[in-house]
C-alpha positions as CSV (number, residue, x, y, z in Angstrom):
1,M,124.7,78.2,70.8
2,I,122.1,79.3,68.1
3,R,119.6,76.7,69.4
4,K,120.1,77.9,72.9
5,L,119.4,81.5,71.8
6,I,116.3,80.6,69.9
7,G,115.0,78.6,72.9
8,K,115.6,81.6,75.1
9,V,113.7,83.9,72.8
10,L,110.8,81.6,72.4
11,R,110.8,80.6,76.1
12,R,110.6,76.9,75.3
13,P,110.5,74.7,78.4
14,G,113.6,72.7,79.1
15,K,115.2,71.5,82.3
16,R,118.0,73.7,83.7
17,V,120.1,72.4,86.6
18,L,121.4,75.2,88.8
19,H,123.7,75.4,91.8
20,A,121.3,76.2,94.7
21,K,123.9,78.0,96.8
22,H,124.5,80.5,94.0
23,Y,120.9,81.6,94.4
24,G,120.9,81.7,98.2
25,V,119.2,78.3,98.8
26,R,121.1,76.2,101.3
27,R,120.2,72.9,102.9
28,E,120.4,74.4,106.4
29,D,117.6,76.8,105.4
30,I,115.2,74.0,104.7
31,H,112.8,72.8,107.4
32,S,114.2,69.7,109.1
33,G,110.9,67.9,108.5
34,A,111.0,68.6,104.8
35,L,114.6,67.3,104.7
36,K,113.6,64.1,106.5
37,V,110.8,63.5,104.0
38,C,113.0,64.0,101.0
39,D,115.9,61.9,102.4
40,R,113.7,59.0,103.4
41,L,111.8,59.0,100.1
42,Q,115.0,59.1,98.2
43,E,116.4,56.3,100.3
44,A,113.3,54.3,99.5
45,G,114.1,54.7,95.7
46,Y,111.7,57.6,94.9
47,E,112.4,61.1,93.5
48,A,111.6,63.8,96.1
49,Y,112.1,67.6,96.0
50,V,111.2,70.6,98.0
51,V,109.0,72.5,95.6
52,G,107.2,75.8,94.9
53,G,106.8,78.7,97.3
54,A,109.6,77.6,99.7
55,V,112.2,77.6,96.9
56,R,110.9,80.8,95.5
57,D,110.9,82.6,98.8
58,L,114.4,81.5,99.7
59,M,115.7,82.8,96.4
60,L,114.0,86.2,97.3
61,G,115.7,86.2,100.7
62,K,112.4,85.6,102.5
63,A,111.7,83.0,105.2
64,P,109.1,80.5,103.9
65,K,106.2,79.6,106.1
66,D,105.5,76.3,104.4
67,F,107.7,73.6,102.9
68,D,106.0,71.3,100.5
69,V,107.5,68.2,98.9
70,A,106.8,66.7,95.5
71,T,107.6,63.1,94.8
72,S,107.3,60.2,92.3
73,A,105.8,58.0,95.1
74,T,102.1,57.6,95.1
75,P,100.1,58.6,98.2
76,E,99.9,55.0,99.2
77,Q,103.7,54.6,98.8
78,V,104.3,57.7,100.9
79,R,101.9,56.4,103.5
80,H,103.9,53.2,103.6
81,V,107.2,55.1,104.2
82,F,105.7,57.3,106.9
83,N,103.4,55.3,109.1
84,R,102.0,58.2,111.0
85,S,101.1,60.1,107.8
86,R,97.5,60.5,106.5
87,I,96.1,60.8,103.0
88,I,93.6,63.7,102.6
89,G,91.5,65.2,99.8
90,R,89.5,63.8,97.0
91,R,89.9,66.4,94.3
92,F,93.6,66.4,94.9
93,R,94.9,63.5,97.0
94,I,97.9,64.6,99.1
95,V,99.7,63.2,102.1
96,H,100.2,65.1,105.4
97,V,103.4,63.9,107.2
98,P,103.4,65.2,110.8
99,F,106.5,66.2,112.8
100,Y,106.5,67.1,116.4
101,E,109.1,69.9,116.8
102,R,109.3,73.4,118.2
103,G,106.7,72.7,120.8
104,G,103.9,71.4,118.5
105,E,102.8,69.5,115.5
106,E,104.1,70.7,112.1
107,I,102.8,69.2,108.8
108,I,104.9,68.6,105.7
109,E,102.5,68.4,102.7
110,V,103.6,65.7,100.1
111,T,102.1,65.6,96.6
112,T,102.7,63.0,93.9
113,F,103.9,64.3,90.5
114,R,100.8,65.2,88.5
115,G,100.4,63.7,85.1
116,A,99.7,65.3,81.7
117,G,96.6,63.1,81.1
118,E,93.1,64.6,80.7
119,A,91.4,65.3,84.1
120,P,87.6,65.4,84.3
121,T,86.2,69.0,84.1
122,D,82.8,70.7,84.4
123,E,81.1,72.7,81.6
124,S,83.3,75.8,82.3
125,G,86.5,73.8,82.1
126,R,87.2,73.7,85.9
127,I,89.1,70.6,86.9
128,L,87.0,68.4,89.2
129,R,89.6,65.8,90.1
130,D,93.3,65.6,89.4
131,N,94.7,62.4,90.6
132,V,96.5,61.4,87.4
133,Y,100.2,60.9,88.1
134,G,103.2,61.4,85.9
135,S,106.8,62.4,85.6
136,L,108.7,65.3,87.1
137,E,108.5,67.1,83.8
138,D,104.7,66.6,83.7
139,D,104.4,67.9,87.2
140,A,106.4,71.1,86.3
141,L,104.0,71.6,83.4
142,R,101.0,71.4,85.7
143,R,102.3,74.1,88.1
144,D,100.5,77.4,87.9
145,F,103.3,80.1,87.6
146,T,106.9,79.7,86.4
147,V,108.3,81.0,89.8
148,N,106.4,78.1,91.5
149,A,107.8,75.4,89.2
150,L,111.2,75.3,90.9
151,Y,112.4,72.1,92.5
152,Y,115.2,71.9,95.1
153,D,117.0,68.6,95.6
154,P,118.5,68.7,99.1
155,S,120.8,65.7,98.5
156,R,122.5,67.3,95.5
157,E,121.8,70.9,96.5
158,E,120.5,71.7,93.1
159,I,117.6,73.7,91.7
160,L,115.7,72.2,88.7
161,D,114.0,74.9,86.6
162,F,111.8,73.8,83.7
163,H,110.0,77.0,82.7
164,H,112.5,79.9,83.1
165,G,111.2,80.5,86.6
166,V,114.6,81.8,87.8
167,D,114.7,84.3,85.0
168,D,111.2,85.5,85.8
169,L,112.0,85.8,89.5
170,E,115.1,87.9,88.7
171,A,113.0,90.1,86.4
172,R,110.3,90.4,89.2
173,R,107.8,89.0,86.7
174,L,104.8,86.7,87.3
175,V,104.1,84.4,84.3
176,M,101.5,81.7,83.9
177,I,102.7,78.3,82.6
178,G,100.7,77.5,79.4
179,D,97.7,79.4,78.1
180,P,96.5,81.7,80.9
181,G,92.8,81.6,79.8
182,I,92.7,77.8,79.8
183,R,94.6,77.6,83.1
184,Y,92.2,80.1,84.8
185,R,89.2,78.0,83.6
186,E,90.8,74.9,85.0
187,D,91.0,76.5,88.4
188,P,89.6,80.1,88.7
189,V,91.4,80.4,92.1
190,R,94.6,80.9,90.2
191,M,93.4,84.5,89.5
192,L,93.3,85.2,93.2
193,R,96.7,83.6,93.6
194,A,98.1,85.8,90.9
195,I,96.9,88.9,92.7
196,R,98.3,87.8,96.1
197,L,101.7,86.7,94.8
198,S,102.0,89.9,92.8
199,A,101.2,92.1,95.8
200,K,103.1,90.0,98.4
201,L,106.3,89.5,96.4
202,G,106.4,92.7,94.4
203,L,106.1,90.9,91.1
204,D,104.5,92.5,88.0
205,I,101.9,90.3,86.4
206,A,102.9,89.7,82.8
207,P,100.4,91.2,80.3
208,P,99.4,87.9,78.7
209,T,98.9,86.5,82.3
210,R,96.7,89.4,83.3
211,K,94.7,89.9,80.2
212,P,92.2,86.9,80.6
213,I,91.3,87.8,84.2
214,A,88.6,90.3,83.4
215,E,86.9,87.7,81.1
216,C,87.3,84.8,83.6
217,A,86.5,86.7,86.8
218,G,82.8,85.4,86.9
219,L,84.1,81.8,87.1
220,L,84.8,82.5,90.8
221,Q,81.0,82.1,91.4
222,N,81.5,78.4,90.8
223,I,84.1,77.9,93.5
224,P,83.0,76.4,96.8
225,S,82.8,78.9,99.6
226,A,85.3,77.1,101.8
227,R,88.0,77.5,99.1
228,L,87.2,81.1,98.7
229,F,87.6,81.6,102.5
230,D,91.0,79.9,102.4
231,E,92.1,82.3,99.6
232,M,90.7,85.3,101.4
233,M,92.7,84.4,104.5
234,K,95.9,84.1,102.5
235,L,95.2,87.5,101.0
236,L,94.5,89.1,104.4
237,L,97.5,87.4,106.0
238,S,99.9,88.1,103.2
239,G,101.6,91.0,105.0
240,R,100.3,93.3,102.2
241,A,96.6,93.0,102.8
242,W,95.6,96.5,101.7
243,D,97.6,96.2,98.4
244,C,95.9,92.8,97.8
245,L,92.4,94.3,98.2
246,M,93.2,97.2,96.0
247,A,94.6,94.8,93.3
248,L,91.4,92.7,93.6
249,K,89.4,95.8,93.0
250,A,91.5,96.9,90.1
251,D,90.8,93.6,88.3
252,G,87.2,93.4,89.4
253,L,87.7,90.2,91.4
254,H,86.4,91.7,94.7
255,K,82.9,91.5,93.4
256,Y,83.0,87.7,93.8
257,L,85.2,87.5,96.9
258,F,84.5,90.6,99.0
259,P,81.6,92.6,97.4
260,V,81.2,94.9,100.4
261,L,84.6,96.5,99.5
262,D,82.9,99.1,97.3
263,Q,80.7,100.3,100.2
264,L,83.7,100.5,102.6
265,L,85.6,102.8,100.2
266,K,82.8,105.3,99.8
267,T,83.7,107.5,102.7
268,P,87.1,108.7,104.1
269,Q,86.2,107.4,107.6
270,T,85.3,103.8,106.5
271,T,88.3,103.7,104.1
272,A,90.6,104.8,106.9
273,F,89.1,102.3,109.3
274,L,89.7,99.4,106.8
275,Q,93.2,100.6,106.0
276,K,94.2,100.9,109.7
277,A,92.8,97.5,110.5
278,L,94.8,95.9,107.7
279,A,97.9,97.9,108.6
280,N,97.7,96.7,112.2
281,T,97.4,93.1,110.9
282,D,100.4,93.5,108.6
283,K,102.4,95.0,111.5
284,R,101.6,92.1,113.8
285,L,102.6,89.6,111.2
286,A,105.9,91.4,110.6
287,E,106.6,91.3,114.3
288,D,105.7,87.5,114.4
289,K,102.8,88.2,116.7
290,P,99.5,86.2,116.6
291,V,96.6,87.7,114.6
292,S,93.0,87.3,115.5
293,A,90.9,86.3,112.5
294,G,87.8,87.1,114.4
295,F,89.0,90.7,115.0
296,L,89.9,91.0,111.3
297,F,86.6,89.9,110.0
298,A,84.8,92.1,112.6
299,A,86.6,95.1,111.0
300,L,85.9,94.0,107.5
301,L,82.2,93.5,108.0
302,W,81.5,96.2,110.6
303,H,80.4,98.9,108.1
304,E,77.6,96.6,106.8
305,V,76.5,95.8,110.4
306,E,76.6,99.4,111.6
307,A,74.7,100.8,108.6
308,S,71.9,98.3,109.2
309,W,72.0,98.9,112.9
310,Q,71.7,102.6,112.6
311,K,68.6,102.3,110.4
312,K,66.9,100.0,112.9
313,L,67.8,102.4,115.8
314,A,66.3,105.3,113.8
315,A,63.1,103.2,113.3
316,G,62.8,103.0,117.1
317,E,64.2,99.5,117.8
318,H,66.1,99.0,121.1
319,T,69.9,99.0,120.9
320,V,70.9,95.4,121.4
321,P,68.0,93.7,119.5
322,A,68.6,96.1,116.6
323,L,72.3,95.2,116.6
324,M,71.6,91.5,116.7
325,A,69.1,91.8,113.8
326,A,71.7,93.7,111.8
327,M,74.3,91.0,112.5
328,N,71.8,88.4,111.3
329,E,71.3,90.3,108.0
330,V,75.1,90.4,107.4
331,E,75.4,86.8,108.2
332,T,72.8,85.9,105.6
333,N,74.1,88.3,102.9
334,V,77.8,88.2,103.3
335,E,79.2,85.9,106.0
336,K,77.8,82.7,104.5
337,R,79.3,83.4,101.1
338,L,82.7,83.7,102.8
339,A,82.0,80.6,104.8
340,I,83.6,82.1,107.9
341,P,84.2,79.2,110.4
342,N,82.2,79.3,113.6
343,R,85.2,79.8,115.8
344,Y,86.0,83.1,113.9
345,G,82.4,84.1,113.5
346,A,81.7,83.7,117.2
347,A,84.6,86.0,118.2
348,M,83.6,88.5,115.5
349,K,80.0,88.7,116.9
350,E,81.2,89.0,120.5
351,I,83.4,92.0,119.6
352,W,80.4,93.6,117.8
353,L,78.0,92.9,120.7
354,L,80.3,94.5,123.3
355,Q,80.5,97.8,121.4
356,P,77.2,99.3,122.7
357,R,78.2,98.3,126.2
358,F,81.1,100.8,126.2
359,E,78.4,103.5,126.2
360,Q,77.0,102.2,129.4
361,R,79.2,103.7,132.1
362,V,76.7,103.6,135.1
363,G,76.7,101.5,138.2
364,S,78.6,98.3,138.1
365,R,78.3,97.9,134.3
366,P,81.9,99.1,133.5
367,F,83.3,96.6,136.0
368,R,81.3,93.8,134.5
369,L,82.3,94.7,131.0
370,F,86.0,94.9,132.0
371,E,85.7,91.3,133.2
372,Q,84.5,90.0,129.8
373,Q,86.8,87.5,128.1
374,R,86.7,89.5,124.8
375,F,87.1,92.9,126.5
376,R,90.6,93.6,125.2
377,A,89.7,92.7,121.6
378,A,86.5,94.8,121.9
379,Y,88.4,97.7,123.3
380,D,91.0,97.6,120.5
381,F,88.1,97.6,118.1
382,L,86.6,100.6,119.9
383,A,89.9,102.4,119.7
384,L,90.2,101.7,116.0
385,R,86.7,103.3,115.5
386,G,87.9,106.3,117.5
387,E,91.0,106.8,115.4
388,C,88.9,107.0,112.3
389,G,86.2,109.3,113.8
390,L,83.5,106.6,113.9
391,V,83.0,107.0,117.7
392,D,83.7,109.8,120.2
393,K,87.3,109.9,121.1
394,E,86.4,111.0,124.7
395,L,84.8,107.6,125.1
396,V,87.9,105.8,124.0
397,E,90.1,107.9,126.3
398,W,87.8,107.2,129.2
399,W,88.1,103.4,128.7
400,T,91.8,103.7,128.1
401,Q,92.2,105.3,131.6
402,F,89.7,102.9,133.2
403,Q,91.8,99.9,132.4
404,F,94.9,101.1,134.1
405,C,93.7,102.7,137.4
406,D,92.7,101.4,140.8
407,D,89.1,100.7,141.8
408,D,88.7,103.9,143.8
409,T,89.7,105.9,140.7
410,R,87.4,103.8,138.6
411,S,84.5,104.5,140.9
412,A,85.2,108.2,140.8
413,M,85.3,108.1,137.0
414,I,81.9,106.5,136.9
415,A,80.5,109.1,139.4
416,R,81.8,111.9,137.2
417,V,80.0,110.4,134.2
418,T,76.7,109.6,135.9
419,G,76.4,112.6,138.2
420,P,75.6,112.7,142.0
421,Q,72.2,111.1,141.7
422,K,73.4,108.0,139.9
423,G,76.6,107.1,141.8
424,P,77.5,103.4,141.9
425,D,77.3,103.2,145.7
426,R,73.8,104.8,146.0
427,K,71.3,102.0,146.6
428,R,68.0,102.1,145.0
429,R,65.0,101.9,147.3
430,R,62.8,98.9,146.7
431,R,59.3,100.0,146.0
432,K,56.6,98.7,148.3
433,P,54.1,96.3,146.7
434,T,51.1,98.2,145.5
435,G,49.0,95.3,144.6
436,K,48.8,96.4,141.0
437,A,50.2,94.6,138.0
438,G,53.7,95.6,136.8
439,G,57.0,96.0,138.4
440,A,59.1,98.9,139.6
441,A,60.1,101.6,137.2
442,K,63.6,101.3,135.6
443,P,66.2,103.5,137.2
444,G,66.8,106.8,135.3
445,G,69.5,106.9,132.6
446,E,69.6,103.1,132.0
447,S,68.6,101.8,128.7
448,S,66.0,99.0,128.6
449,G,68.0,97.6,125.7
450,G,71.2,97.0,127.6
451,A,73.5,94.2,126.5
452,E,73.5,92.4,129.8
């Protein structure tokens, strides 16, 4: 009894075996693919457990999005059990086991227990490769936070807890396993993970876990852009995006992940714009609706684009060339650091390029804009700008009505905007050739910098 009390006070690691049902974790709540992976690996003579976030979320009464498996089998042995699986990664070798359910492919990620041996590091202490394998106890020691070092055995319906993760979860506390300073140097992304889990799950970061963050924040500069983008997406799609960004700012981590945040928060309009964009994303996620990453990044980077665009317009540049030049500047200064994939970047730029076309309500231009593939996303973006006072609300209301009326009403709307001399049905007279160089004059009221 005395030894148990001393161990509890000192938080010494030690395996605890808990009845899973008592903590709200049931076999029927586990993804069928994860159950199959565990069952087949155990049948083949290996240890296998559902691990980490899935166990943690189930204990919190949340529905996990991912179900990962940890096993004593090496990647090659897992590959032998599941012929259709594939080994990926070099820094951390893992196995993806595909299952074709619910109308598409779903992946169960399988990792081999990590060992306690020395892994190669760079001069800052960051682990370069970690493919040393070990026991279940070693693996629990290598996990980042105590609440992520929980292992569920579906065959016995037991939870294995090595580092008081259940106690910390019940206390709504986020605690790093081991020395936080050393662990952040091993992988600086753990700092971002601490911020995200704290905001997403409502956990307080334990003081010893938070303290080294200010000192280690600069280490994020050494992280590949692709990894930073993955973490940025997890933050933005956490369901608590605004809270995550504010927590990043509070700890100074935004300077290395999203440095334009300071500029966005300088005015009430841009702050409201960002907050509404993130709130809309959170709402769609809560309603299990799809989220457009292109739209999200269009909102996050628009302030930088618009500021540069307005400067170029004031210098006399035409509308669309000025906008494209501003977009190129942002791509050079911000977008490349975030390593935004082309499929998202293309959608983001299309949304931006369509914004000036909403101002062009003459002739057939509104009809042509309405037919654009990205019209709806661009209109939603315009409406968001209108809500925050960044564009005339009358323009938003005009386009809102234009979408839901018949062609005759649309033509009448255009006529009211352009006046009797610029109606959409009035044909321009073709000038007779004069024999001089140069073409006909541009029709009045149309910008030579149109986004056609």
